[in-house]
N, C-alpha and C positions, 0 to 999 in steps of 0.2 A: 393495402392493409398496414396499419401503423405498428411498428415494432414496439414491444413493451420495454420500458426502461428497466435495466437491472436494478434490483433493490439492494441497497447497502445498509447494513446495520448501523445504528447511530455511532457506535464506537469507531467504526472505520470512516463513516461519512464526515464526522466532525473531528477527525484526528488533527492535532495542531500542525500547521504548515510553517510556522515561524516560532522563534523563541518566545516572542511576546504572547503566543497562544498557550504556552505551558501554564498549567494551573498549580499554584501553591509551591513553586520551586524557584522562588526569587533569588535565593543565594546561589544556586547552581547557575542560573542564567547570568547573574552578575559576574561570576568568576569566568565563565566561558566567554562572555562578551569581552572582558578585559584581555583574556589570553589571545583571542582571535584578532582583536584590533591591534595589539602590540606585537603580534606574530610570535608569541611565546607559547608555541604549541608542543605538547608533550608527545613522546613516542607512542604512548599507550594510555587509554583512559579506561577506568573501571566504573561502571554505573551499577549501584546496588539499590535495593529497596523491595517492598512488597509488590505483589502482582498488580498490574494496572495503574501504576503511577507515572508511567511515561519513560521507561528505560530505553526500549527499542526506538520509540519516537525521537527521544533526545539523540540517540546514536545516529539516526538518519539525518536529523537536523544538523548535527556537527559535520557529517559527510557532505551535505548540501552546501553548508557555509564554506567549508574548506575548498570545495571544487567549483563554487559558483563563478560564472564568467562575468557577471555584471555587478558583483557585490561592491558596495561603497567602501572606501578605505576607513571611514570612521564608524562603521557599523558591522555587526556580525550577522545581520539578517540576510538570508539568501533571497535572491530576487524572485525565484519561483517560476520565471518565464523562460530562462535560457535552456539550451538543450541539455546541459548537465543536470540542472534541477529537475526538469521534466523526466529525464531518464531514471534518475534516482527515485523519484516519487512513484514511477511506474515499475520499479524493480527490474530494469533491464540495462542498467549501466555496467559496462564492462570493467570499469575501474573501481567500483564499489561492490565488493563480494561479501554477501551475507550468508553465514553458515549457522545452522542449528546444531549446537553441540549435544542436544538431547538425542538426536538420531545419528550423529556422526561423532562418536566418542573415541575412536581408536587412534593410534599413532600414525597409521597410514593416511588418515584424513588430514592430520596436521602436516604431514610431509608434503601433501599437495600444496598447502599454503606456503610452506617454506620454499618449495620449488618455484612458486609464482612470484616470490618476493624479489628475486633478482631482475625480473622484467619490469621495465618502466611502464607507466600508465599509457594507455592508448590515446585517450582524448582529454583527460583531465590533468590537473596539477599533481594530485596525490592518488596513490593506490591505497584504498582503505578497506581493511578487513573487519567486518562486524561479526562477532561470535556471540550468539545469544545463548543463555543458560550455560555459560562457560564452566560452571562448577561440575557439569556432567562429564567433562573430559576425564580420561583415565590418567593414572599417575605417569605412565610412560609418555602419554601425549603432552602433558604439562612439561615434562623434562625435555622433550624434543623441541618445545617452543621457547625454552629459556634463553638460549644464546641469541636467537633471532629477535626476541622481544627486547633484549637489553641493548643490542646494537643493530637496529634495522637500517636499511638505506634511507636516505633523506626523503625519498618519494613515497615511503610506506608509513602508514599509521594504523594502529590497532585500537579497536573500541570493543570492550567486553561488557556484557550485561548479565546480571545474575540476581537471583532471589535469595541465595544462600552463600553469602560471602565466606562463612566459616569453613566451607568445604574446599576453598581455594588455597593452594600451598602458599606459605609466606614468601617463598622465593618469587612467585608470580606477583603477589601484592606489592612487593618492594620495587617492582619495575613499572608500576602503573600509578597514575594519578587517580585517586579514588574519590568518587562523588556519591554521597548517600542521599537518595531521593526520599524525602519524608512522606508520610501519609498526608493526604490532602485534608485540610481542616473542613469541618462540617459546613461552616459558613460559606467557604469558597465553593464547595460542591453544590450546596443549595442554590447559589446564584447561577452556577453553570447549568444545572438541570432546568432552572426556570428559563434561562436564555434559550436553551435548545428547544424547550417546549414551545416557546413563542415562535421560533423559527419553523418548527414543525406544525404550527397552528393548532396546538393541542392545549386544552384547558386542564389544569391540574390543581388540586387543593394543596394548601400549605402543609397540612398534616401528612398528605400522601408523599410530598417531596421529602419530609423529614423521615418518614419510614423507609423510603428508598435509600436515602443517604446513610441511615443507620445500618441497613442491610449491606450496603456497599463497603462499609468499614474502611473508609479512607481511600478506596480504589476508584479511580475515575472510570475505568473500563467496566468494572462490575456494576457501578451505579447506572451507567448508560445502558448496559445490557438489561438491567431490571426495568429501567424506564421504557426501553423498547418493548419489553414483554407486557408492561402495564398498558401501553398505548394500544397494543394488539387486542388486549382483553376487553377494551371498552370502545364504544362508538362515539360518545359525546364528550364525556369528562372523566378524568382519572380521579377517583375519590380515595379517601383513606381506607374505606371498606373494601374497595376493589383490590388495593395493594395488599391489605391484610390477608384476604382470601388467597390471593396469588402466592404470597410467601408462606402460606400455611400457618400464619400467626393467629393466635386467639385474639378476640376483641380486647384491646388494652383496657377499656372501661370495665369489662367483666373480670379481668385479672385483678384490678383494684378492688372490685366487689368481693372477689374470692379472698384477697388478702384481708379485707375488712372483717369477713366472717371468721377467718382464722385468728385474727388478733382479738376478737371478742370471745373466742372459745366456742363458737357455734358449729359443732361437728356436723350435725344433720344438714344445715344450710350449706356448709362448705362442700360436702360430698355431693349434694344435689347439683350445685353450680358446676362442680368439676365434671360430673356426668353429662350435664347439658353441653358444656364446652366440647367434650369428647364426641358426643352424638352429632354436634354441628359440623364436625370434620376437622377440628383442631388436633394437631399432632401432640401426643403425650409429652415428648421431649421438648417441643416448642412451648407448651404451657409452662413447664418448669423453668425453661430458659427465660421466658418472659417474666416469671415470678422473680427470678434472680435479677433481671434487669430493673424491675420495679423496686426491689429492695435497695439496689445500688443507687438508683435515681433518688429515692427518698433519703438515703444516707447523705448523698451529695448536697441535697437541699438543706438538710439539717445542719450540716457542717458549714456550708456556704449559702446562706439564704438568697444571695444575689442571683444564683443560678435560675431561680424561678422567673426571672425577667429575660432569660435567654430565648430569643425568638426562634432559634434553631431547634428547640424542644417543642413538641406538639402541645397545644394549649391544654388539652385534657390532662396530660402528664404534669404540667406545671401547677394546675389547680388542685388535682387530686394529690400530687406529691406534697404540696404545701400543707394540705389538711392532715395527711398521715404523719408528716414530720413533726407536727405539734402534738399528735396523739401518742406516738410510739417513742419509747426511750431508746437511747443508743444501745443499751444492753439487749433489749428485745430485738432490735434490728440485727445485732451481731449474732444472736442465737439463731434467728431465722435464716440468716445467710449461711451459717455453718451447717445447719440441718438440710437446707435446700441444696447446697453445693455437694454435700455428701450423697444425698438422695439422687441428684442429677448424675453423679458418677456411677452410682449403682444402676440407674436406669439404662445407661449406655451399654451395659453388659448384661442386662436382664432379659427375661422372656415374657412374663405376664405383666406387661407394662401398665395396664389399666389398674389392676389390683395393687401393683407396687406403688403406683401414684397415689392411690387412696390411702395406703398405709403411711406414706410420707406425710400426707396432709394430717392424718391422725397423730402422727409423731410430732408434727409441728404444734398442733393444738395442745397436746398434753405436756409438752416440754416447756411451753410458754408460761410466764409467771402470771398471766391473766386468769380470771376465774374459769375453771374448767367444768365440763358438763357434769361429771360425777362428783366434783368437789366445789360446789358453788360458794362455800364459806371459807375457802382456803386463806384468803387475804385477812379476813377478820380473825381467823384462827391464829395466824402468825402474829397479828398485832396483840392478841390477847395474852400470848406468852412472852410478849416484848422481845421477840427475836428479830434480828436484822433480816432484810429481804435477801433471799437466797440468790446467789449469783451462779449462773451457768458457766462452767468451765469445761475444758477439754475432757477432764476426767469426770464423767457423769456418775461414777460410783461414789465420789465424795458427797455429791448432793444427796444420794440415797442414804448414805450412812448418817449424814447430818440430820436428815429428817427422822431416821429411826432413833438416833441418840437423843434428840430433843423431845419427840412425842412420847417416848417410852417413860419419861419422867414427869409427864404432865398429869396432874390430878384434876378431876372434874370438879372445879370450884368456880364460883362467880367472882372471886377476888380479882382485882385489877393489878395487884402487886406482881412483879416478875417472879417466876419460879426458877430457882437456881438448881441446875442439874449437877448431880454429884459425879464427878469424873475421877477416875483413878489417877493418882499422881505418879509420874515416873521422873526421877530426878537425875538419872545418869544413863549412859549408853549401856553399861553392863546390866543394869536392871531392865532396860529395854529389851536386850537380847534374852535375858533369863525368862522373860515373859513368854517367849515362843517355846522355850523348853517346858515351862509349866503347862502350857496349853497343848503340848504334844505335837507341835509343828516341827518335827525333827529335821526335815530337809532345810527349811528356812532358817532354823536355829543353827545348823551346821554351817550354812553359807554365811550367816551374819557373824558367827564366831570365828571362822577360819579364813574366809575369802574377802571380807569387807573391811576397808580401812576407814576409821572415823575421822572426819575433817572438822565437824562442829556439831554440837548438840545443844538444843534448848527445848523446853517443853512445847511440843506440838510441831517441831521442825527439826529434821535430822539431815545433815549433808554428809554423804559417804562417797568413797571411791569404789565403784563397782566394776572396774575394768576386768577383774577376774571372773565376773559372773556372765554367763552366756544367755541367760534367760531374759528376753526383752521386756517381760512383764514383771520382773523381780520387784522393782520399786512399788508398782501398783499393788501387788499382792501383799507386800509388807504393810503398806499404808492401810489397805482394806482390813487386814486382821487386827492390827494394833488399834485402829480407830474403833472397830467393833468391840474390842475387849475393854478399852479404857473409857468409852463413851464420849470421846472428843475427836475432832478432826486432826490427823497427823499428816504432815507433808514430808515426803521423802524425796530428796534431790540428789542427783549424781554430780560428781566433780572429778576433774582430771588431776587434781592436786595430789601429790605424794607425801605431803607433810605428816599425814596421820599414820596410824598403825592399827593392825587388827588386834582383837582381844587375845587371840592365841599367841601372837608375838609378844604382847604385854605380859601374858602369864609366863612365858618362857623366861623373859628377862627378870620378872619378879621372883621366879623360883630359883634362878641362879643366885640372886641376891640372898634368898633365904638359905640356900646351901652354904654360902660363904659364912653367914651368921652361925649356922648350925655347926660348921666345922670348928668354930671357936668355943663351943659349949664344952665345959670341963669333962663331962661324962662321955660325950661323943668323941672328944679328943683322945681320951684314954682308950676307947674301943678301936679307933683308927690306928693308934700306935701299937696296940697289942696284936692287931691283925694286918700285917703289911700287905699292900696290894688292894685293900678294901677301899671303895670310894662310894660317895653318896650319889645315887643316880637321880632320885626324885623325892619329893616330900608330898604326902597326901594326907588330907584330913580324914581320919578313920571313920568319922561320922558319915562321909559320903558313900561308904560301902555298906553301911548298916541298913537293913530293911526299913522302909518308911513307916511300917506299922509299929516299930519299937518306940516306946515313949522316950523322948529325948532326955527326960529327967533321969532315966536309968542308965544313960550312956555317958561316958566321960571322954572328953577329947584327948586323944593321944597322937603322938607323932610316930610314924614308922619310917624306917630307913629302907 
């Protein structure tokens, strides 16, 4: 009976056996080649990068190259046939010790390494310690390793690999030569997957390869794992539809159709298509993630039209993306991105995902500047009043106020002349603050009067120092009220500048000046001389204390001491 051959996943089966096989790491290979050929080998190497780009593989190649028995002097490539290379490849070389720091994090594990350092290699030239996920070591373990790492014996080399270099102490980083393995570019990954598909005698569509590469996100191992899964899911040919179903992706063509309905303001069609995508098995989060990817792709094509000729992008996306790039404005794309991104964050922490998804689509339709289901004549309405196209900003309240302020002054007339809205004029900051007192917004008035320092003021825009205000919505509330009262948009900005002063501080200074003038008044001077120890504390306009119902014509302004 024939024994079955053990199956190896593609990521292990096609693991690089030489430096030349490494994908997308030309700079790293060049530096290591020069270092090994010239025998300028560091005490320790640190390999960083995202998962699946070849950190552990590179560490093993370095170990094979340093200990290879038949390596040529003018090359860094290990022969792969000597006893040292074979034993390292099969993970049973006594002089190449590989440790997983994720499972051995303590100082006792590091002490075992330190104790082994003093012993010379058994069969090879160097004793090499490969520590994977080195950032998982404890602080005490790192400290125990410091002295040995700085001055190891000549026969000892350290190779560290990590995905999170920021968690490694600076004292360790300063003792290592660091190499950053970059994400593998899409073009290189596409060629690599095609090559492996040919070796495995599997037919695969171009669009299917592109979907796998995008899902792999620059990781060779992830891309190969997905290819392995795609091959298992089909018997004859790997198609884009197979990969989309496997990844839980919605049909990208239907995603573009959904975006088209949203852009046209077709609420019913959009919700029907969204429901069909959901019923066909597409994940809600995946649908909105795909919408985000589509918006990003269209924006890229709009900014750089040459991208539509990139063969690494599926043909459907290039054609559809080019069409939408000519139809949608950059403002519309930005608004859609903001709403989708915020909605996607909400979905990640939500419960009723389907209902939430529908409401996000409705929100997208009604916030867009295109004709909306309940307002088909919105654009012609805006042109009729000769108002500029409303821009969506982060503060959606401003848009609402602008609409209220303009539409409230529109008269039903067929004239084409622009209608001028009558807005209340405010010429200075004190008048601005007094308006809050007149409208009985006592808290905001007190804060504006006592705690806010004026930096600059002009009609429609105020810059203030609000460092003494704890309310994060203070500026928004002030802008909302003053815009509503005056009939025009006001922008309230915060500044860290301290050149200004509050109204209360100004009034104190002004009153001190008035007191100095008052002291020199002949009659007041006589009173102060006749009553030693008497001083002027404050000056108040007596009309401020009179009831507002009293006719001002019957009251006379007096000064009291």
